[in-house]
C-alpha positions as CSV (number, residue, x, y, z in Angstrom):
1,X,158.5,-94.1,346.0
2,X,156.7,-95.7,349.0
3,X,154.5,-98.6,347.8
4,X,154.9,-97.7,344.2
5,X,154.8,-100.9,342.1
6,X,157.8,-101.0,339.8
7,X,158.4,-103.7,337.1
8,X,162.0,-104.2,336.1
9,X,162.5,-106.5,333.2
10,X,165.6,-108.5,333.0
11,X,166.3,-107.8,336.6
12,X,168.0,-111.1,337.5
13,X,171.4,-109.6,337.2
14,X,173.4,-106.6,336.0
15,X,171.7,-103.3,335.7
16,X,168.2,-104.6,336.3
17,X,169.3,-106.2,339.6
18,X,170.9,-102.9,340.7
19,X,167.7,-101.0,339.8
20,X,165.4,-103.4,341.6
21,X,167.5,-103.3,344.8
22,X,167.7,-99.5,344.9
23,X,164.0,-99.0,344.2
24,X,163.2,-101.4,347.0
25,X,165.5,-99.5,349.4
26,X,163.4,-96.3,348.9
27,X,160.1,-98.1,349.5
28,X,158.9,-99.4,346.1
29,X,157.4,-102.8,345.6
30,X,159.8,-104.3,343.0
31,X,158.7,-106.9,340.5
32,X,161.7,-108.8,339.1
33,X,160.4,-109.8,335.6
34,X,163.1,-112.2,334.4
35,X,163.2,-115.1,332.0
36,X,165.6,-117.0,334.3
37,X,163.5,-117.9,337.3
38,X,166.4,-118.9,339.5
39,X,168.2,-115.6,339.1
40,X,164.9,-113.8,339.7
41,X,164.4,-115.6,342.9
42,X,168.0,-114.8,344.0
43,X,167.3,-111.1,343.6
44,X,164.0,-111.4,345.4
45,X,165.8,-113.0,348.3
46,X,168.5,-110.3,348.4
47,X,165.8,-107.6,348.7
48,X,163.5,-109.3,351.1
49,X,166.3,-110.4,353.5
50,X,167.0,-106.7,354.2
51,X,163.4,-105.7,354.6
52,X,162.5,-104.7,351.1
53,X,159.4,-105.8,349.2
54,X,160.0,-107.8,346.0
55,X,158.4,-110.5,344.0
56,X,160.0,-112.6,341.3
57,X,158.0,-113.5,338.2
58,X,159.4,-115.6,335.4
59,X,158.8,-113.5,332.2
60,X,159.8,-113.8,328.6
61,X,159.5,-110.3,327.1
62,X,159.3,-111.7,323.6
63,X,156.2,-113.8,324.4
64,X,152.8,-112.0,324.7
65,X,151.3,-114.8,326.7
66,X,154.1,-114.7,329.2
67,X,153.8,-110.9,329.6
68,X,150.0,-111.1,330.0
69,X,150.4,-113.7,332.8
70,X,152.9,-111.5,334.6
71,X,150.7,-108.4,334.4
72,X,147.7,-110.4,335.6
73,X,149.6,-111.7,338.6
74,X,150.8,-108.2,339.5
75,X,147.4,-106.6,339.3
76,X,145.8,-109.5,341.2
77,X,148.3,-109.0,344.0
78,X,148.9,-105.2,344.1
79,X,146.1,-103.7,342.0
80,X,148.3,-101.2,340.3
81,X,151.5,-100.6,338.2
82,X,153.3,-97.3,338.5
83,X,156.8,-97.7,337.1
84,X,158.2,-99.8,334.2
85,X,161.9,-100.1,333.5
86,X,162.3,-101.8,330.1
87,X,165.8,-103.3,330.8
88,X,165.7,-106.8,329.4
89,X,167.9,-107.0,326.4
90,X,170.0,-109.4,324.3
91,X,173.7,-108.5,324.4
92,X,176.3,-110.9,325.6
93,X,175.2,-113.8,323.4
94,X,175.2,-111.7,320.2
95,X,178.0,-112.5,317.8
96,X,180.1,-109.5,316.9
97,X,181.6,-109.0,313.4
98,X,181.1,-107.3,310.0
99,X,177.4,-106.6,309.4
100,X,177.3,-108.7,306.3
101,X,178.2,-111.8,308.4
102,X,175.3,-111.3,310.8
103,X,172.7,-113.9,310.2
104,X,169.1,-112.7,309.6
105,X,168.0,-115.0,312.4
106,X,170.3,-113.3,314.9
107,X,169.5,-109.8,313.7
108,X,165.8,-110.4,314.1
109,X,166.3,-112.0,317.5
110,X,168.0,-108.9,318.7
111,X,165.1,-106.8,317.5
112,X,162.6,-109.2,319.0
113,X,164.0,-109.0,322.5
114,X,165.3,-105.4,322.6
115,X,162.7,-103.6,320.6
116,X,159.5,-105.7,320.3
117,X,159.9,-106.8,323.9
118,X,159.9,-103.2,325.0
119,X,156.8,-102.5,322.9
120,X,154.9,-105.5,324.2
121,X,155.6,-104.9,327.9
122,X,154.8,-101.2,327.6
123,X,151.6,-101.9,325.8
124,X,150.5,-104.3,328.5
125,X,151.1,-101.9,331.4
126,X,149.8,-98.6,330.0
127,X,146.1,-99.2,330.7
128,X,146.8,-99.5,334.4
129,X,148.9,-96.3,334.5
130,X,146.2,-94.5,332.6
131,X,143.6,-95.5,335.3
132,X,145.7,-93.7,337.9
133,X,146.8,-90.9,335.6
134,X,150.4,-91.5,336.8
135,X,153.1,-93.5,335.3
136,X,156.9,-93.6,334.7
137,X,158.3,-95.6,331.8
138,X,162.1,-95.8,331.5
139,X,163.6,-97.5,328.5
140,X,167.2,-98.7,328.5
141,X,169.0,-97.7,325.3
142,X,172.8,-97.6,324.9
143,X,175.5,-95.1,324.0
144,X,176.4,-97.4,321.2
145,X,173.4,-95.9,319.4
146,X,175.1,-92.5,319.5
147,X,178.6,-93.7,318.8
148,X,177.7,-96.2,316.0
149,X,180.0,-99.0,317.3
150,X,181.2,-101.2,314.4
151,X,180.8,-104.9,314.4
152,X,177.7,-104.7,316.5
153,X,175.0,-103.6,314.0
154,X,172.1,-105.7,315.4
155,X,172.5,-104.4,318.9
156,X,173.2,-100.8,317.9
157,X,170.2,-100.8,315.6
158,X,167.9,-102.1,318.3
159,X,169.1,-99.6,320.9
160,X,168.6,-96.7,318.4
161,X,165.1,-97.9,317.8
162,X,164.4,-97.7,321.5
163,X,165.1,-94.0,321.4
164,X,162.6,-93.4,318.6
165,X,160.0,-95.5,320.4
166,X,160.6,-93.4,323.6
167,X,160.0,-90.2,321.7
168,X,156.8,-91.4,320.0
169,X,155.4,-92.9,323.2
170,X,156.1,-89.6,325.1
171,X,153.9,-87.8,322.5
172,X,151.1,-90.3,322.9
173,X,151.1,-90.6,326.7
174,X,151.9,-87.2,328.0
175,X,148.3,-86.1,328.7
176,X,147.7,-89.3,330.6
177,X,150.2,-88.3,333.3
178,X,152.7,-90.8,332.0
179,X,156.3,-89.9,331.2
180,X,158.5,-91.9,328.9
181,X,162.3,-91.4,328.9
182,X,165.4,-93.3,327.9
183,X,168.8,-93.9,329.5
184,X,171.9,-94.6,327.5
185,X,174.6,-96.2,329.6
186,X,178.2,-96.6,328.5
187,X,180.2,-99.8,328.9
188,X,179.2,-100.9,332.3
189,X,181.0,-103.5,334.4
190,X,178.6,-105.9,336.1
191,X,178.9,-109.3,337.9
192,X,178.7,-110.9,334.4
193,X,182.2,-111.9,333.2
194,X,182.5,-110.8,329.5
195,X,186.0,-112.1,329.0
196,X,189.4,-110.5,328.2
197,X,188.3,-108.9,325.0
198,X,185.7,-106.8,326.9
199,X,188.4,-105.8,329.5
200,X,190.7,-104.6,326.7
201,X,187.8,-102.6,325.2
202,X,187.1,-101.0,328.5
203,X,190.6,-99.7,328.8
204,X,190.3,-97.8,325.5
205,X,186.8,-96.4,326.4
206,X,187.8,-95.3,329.9
207,X,190.8,-93.4,328.5
208,X,188.4,-91.2,326.4
209,X,185.9,-90.5,329.2
210,X,185.9,-87.3,331.1
211,X,185.5,-89.3,334.3
212,X,188.3,-91.9,333.8
213,X,187.1,-94.9,335.7
214,X,185.0,-98.0,335.0
215,X,181.2,-97.4,334.9
216,X,179.3,-99.6,337.3
217,X,175.5,-100.2,337.8
218,X,175.5,-97.8,340.8
219,X,176.4,-95.0,338.4
220,X,172.9,-95.4,336.8
221,X,170.6,-95.8,339.8
222,X,170.4,-92.1,340.5
223,X,169.1,-91.3,337.0
224,X,166.6,-94.1,337.3
225,X,165.3,-92.9,340.7
226,X,164.9,-89.4,339.3
227,X,163.1,-90.4,336.2
228,X,160.8,-92.7,338.3
229,X,159.9,-90.0,340.8
230,X,157.6,-87.0,341.0
231,X,160.6,-84.8,340.6
232,X,160.7,-85.6,336.9
233,X,157.0,-85.0,336.2
234,X,157.7,-82.4,333.5
235,X,160.4,-84.3,331.7
236,X,159.4,-86.7,328.9
237,X,160.7,-87.9,325.6
238,X,164.3,-87.4,326.7
239,X,167.3,-89.6,326.3
240,X,170.0,-89.2,329.0
241,X,173.6,-90.3,328.4
242,X,175.2,-91.7,331.5
243,X,178.7,-92.7,330.3
244,X,181.2,-90.6,332.2
245,X,181.4,-87.9,329.5
246,X,182.5,-90.3,326.7
247,X,180.0,-88.7,324.4
248,X,178.4,-85.3,324.2
249,X,175.2,-84.3,322.4
């Protein structure tokens, strides 16, 4: 990982923050591409204060102009892009309820961030990975796409689409030395307070896991490091469930 340039979208908190910090620990140059500039700067500071290399860039994954500016800044400073983790997603602000009560505006917003955002950022970085004939793209899906969680149709649909995109991209990019894989986390507890309803849901989920404890971001960093490394060079188009054995496939 030494001096590999890794972009992590939505890395201002939660899973993205954990991924950025761990990649920096193993020598990568981490780019915190986050819409909230203040959060991005906080993560950058966390990494640099312990000797890691990180740069925070305000990025809106739903905006092509914003993405293009981010990529230009990265290439101007580092000259390469090696790893992309498409982590930015709309989740906590989505209203849950029966699918017929989901507004078209909110449904399309979930797709715009979670699916189109993944497409736009991937499209923007691929030419630089092709130049070096080496690249690792990791798309964050969700085990809700396997379980079909009710009352959350917009989010579940978007995360299922990410799996299909992963498989299609793997077919297109394999001969360029670029692998594309997806990770499906379970219900993961982060520093973001989701309220009492989320805590009650977690109790039920944990009871049905093979490993009966709360999933945390650190449970996912090993999978990320593997998929971002040379060790996974012959693995592409795959979706890996990391949810404590809640779901088998």
